[in-house]
N, C-alpha and C positions, 0 to 999 in steps of 0.2 A: 800767835795771839795778837790782838789789837786793842788799844785803849780808846774808848770813846767817852765823851763828857756829856752828862745830862744834869742840868740845874746845878752845876758846880761839883757834881759827884762823878768820879772816874770809875768806869766799868771796864773790865777786861773781858773781851768776847773772843770766841774761837773764830778762826778764818778758814778752816777746812774740817773735814770729817774726822781726821786723825787727832785733832785737838779737843774733841768732845769728851766730856766725862760720860760715864755709863748713864747717869740720869738725863743728861742732855741728849744723848743718842736716842733714848727711849722717847723723849719729848719730840724730837725731830721726826722719828718714825711714826709717832701718833699723828703728827701734822700731815705727813705724806699720805697716810691712810685716809684721814678725814680732815680736810682743810677748812675747818669752821673758825669763825671769829674767836670762840672760846679757846680752841686749841692753839690758835695763833698767839693769843696772849700768854697762855701757859708755857708755850715754847719760848717766847721772848723772855719771860721771867727767868726761865732756866738758863738761857744763853747769856743773860746779864749776870748770872751768878747769884740771884736773889734767893735767900733761904728764909724759912720761918724761924728766925732767931732774933733774940733781943738786940744783938749787936748790929743787925741789918735793918732795924726798925726805921731809921731815918731815910735810908735808901728806898725801902719799900714805900714810905710815905711820899717821897718825891716822885717816884715812878707811877704809883697808883693814882695820884691826883692829876696826871697828864690826861688829856683827852684820848679816848680809846682809838679814835680815827688816826691820831698822830702816831700811836704805837703801832698800828697796823701798817702805816706808811713806813715806819722804821724797819719793820721786818721785811717789807717788800723792796727795800733799798738794794739794788743789784750790787753796788760797790761794797756793801757791808755784809749782807746775808744771801747774796745771789747764789753762792756756792751750794746752798741747801737744795736748790731746785735744779742744779746742773747734774751731770752724771756723777753718781756717788763714787768716790775714790777712797774707800775705807780699807787701808792696808793693815791696820792694827786688828787685834782680836780680843775685844773687851769682854764679850759674853762667853766665858769659858765653861760655865755650867748653868743648868736650869733645874728647877725643882717643880715636880708635878706629882700630886697625891703623895706627898711625904717621901718621894723617891728622888734622889739627886742624880741627874744625868750629866756626864762630863763630855766635853769635846776633846779633840786631839791635844796632845801635850805641848805642841809647839805652834804650828800654824793651822788655821782652819782647813787648809788644803793638804795637811799632813796625812794623806790617805794613800792606800795602795791602789794599784791599777784598776781593779774592779770597782772600788769605792769612788775614785775620781771620775771614772767614765759614767757611772750611774748618777753621781752627784751633778755632773754637767748636764746630763739628760733631764733630770728633775728641775734644775735651775732654768734651763732653756724652756721647758714646758710651762713653768710658772710665769716666766717673762712674757711668753706669747699669749697665754690664756687668762692669767690672773686668778686661776682657780686655786683655792687654798689647799686642796688635797695634795698638790705637788709640793708646796712648801712644807706641809706636814710630813711628807715622806722625806724631804731633804733634811729636816730636823731629826727625824728618826734614824737617818743614815749617819749623821754626824755625832749626835749626842746619845751616849749609851751609859749604862751603869758600870761601876768598877768591877772588874773580874776578880773575885776573891782568891783565885789561884794564879794571879799574874806573876807572883814572885817565883813560880816554877820556871818561868822563861827568862828571868833576869840574866842568868849566866849563859843563855843560849846565843848562838852566833848571830841570829837574825833579830834579836831584841832591839826595838827602836824607842823604848821608853813609854809605849802606849799601854796603859793599864785598863783600858776599856774592854768589855766583852767583845768577842769577835762578832762580825755581822752574821745574823741568823734570820732566815725568812719569817719564822714564827714570831720572834720577839720584835722584829722589824715592823710587822703588821700590828702587833700589840702597841708598840710605841706610837705608831702613826695615829691610832685611835685615841690614845691618851693625849697626844699633843694637840688634838683638835680643840681642847679646852683652853689652851694658851691664848693670851690676848694677841690681837693682830699686830699691835705695835711691837711686841717682843719678837714675833715672827718676822716682821719687816726689818727690824734691826739685825737679826741673824742673816736674813737674805742680803742685806747691804754688806755684811761682813764677807759673805761668799762671793758676791758680785765684785767687790773691790779686790779681793784676793785673786779671783780668776782673771780679772783684767790685768792685774800686775803680772801674773804668771804668763799669760799669753803675749804680753808686751816685752818680756825679758829678751835681752839680746841673743841669748843662746837658743831661744825658741822662735826666732823670726822666720826660719824656714818652715816651721810647722803651722804658723799663723801669719802668712804674708799679708793678709788683708783682714786682720782680726776685727777692727772696728766696723768695716764695711760688711763683713759676713755675719757678725753676731746678730742672732735673732731673725735672720732672713728665712722665708718659707722654703727657699731652695735647699737649705742645709738639711742633710740627712740626720734625723735624731738619733740613729743608731750607728753613726759613722765610727765612733771610737770603739764600740763593741766589735765592729767588723775589722778594725785595725788590730785589736787584740787577737781575733781569730786568725788573721793573716800572719801575725808574728808567731802564734802557736804552731801554724802549719810548717814553719821552718825548723821546729824542734830545737831551736838554739837554747831556749829557756824552759823547755818542757811543754806539757799540754796546756790547754786553755785555763784550767784551774791553777796551774803553777804560774803561768804568765800573769793571771789576775792577782796573785798575791805578791807580785814584784813591787819594789819601791817605785813610786810613780816617776820620780826624777830620773832614775836609772833607765826606766822604760822609755821616757821621752828622749833621753840622751841617745839611746839606741836608734830611735826613729830618725833623729837629726843626723846621726852618723850615716845611716842608709841613704838619706836624701843627698848628703854631701858626696858620698861615693857615686851615686847616680849622676849628679851634676858633673863630677870630674870625668866620668866615663863618656858622658855625652859631649863634653868639650873636647876630649881626646879624639873622638870619632870625627868631629868637624875639621880637625887639623889634618 
């Protein structure tokens, strides 16, 4: 956080995406979708922490009487708010549930990438498609993948060996399609905020030290046309062919971190064998 002074009033403003409140994140997302002068002012008011309260009346008055062109210049200051328009690095997970047509849909219990192998590979494919095309059908599907209703029988698996704290209904093609249609009615700023969550979490995941062998050129390769959109599904099939963890369905239900750890181990073994042959 950073303090700035306007007409003898001190305002504390965020300096990165992780310091945004939920309301500020929605305002920033709305600005990214539609960068109009009106949305710029609304976003700036949110970033300054101005609220429609009696206690904030003096601050509101001091800011509102400033020329609009000066306020737009303030938002465009690269040293102050330039991080908004840079690559989003939102590693927190503020939007944990959404409500559509009186039904509440919940995300994963821990991180937005707390998904099994099938879900993380599909999620990355949908994320990549939306990044390249900007067609909302992909982000609707991404939301339908991540956000699901509570499973009323989740308690049956609490004492099971593989219980991971996830109370959502399992992924199902019929309800996945139904949720995709329902999520079309969500505002684009909410969708963009959730997309930023996934984008930041995926970037953090692929830049982890223990994943550097899997993503050696993560930043250069992300979003390129040369990248195979089904590459991770093909990797899942290759792992299933070895029958170490079972068939394709069983591999798909694996914990994603354990799956990627297995891939890293195989790459390290290959590198060691290759170095030994050179000697």
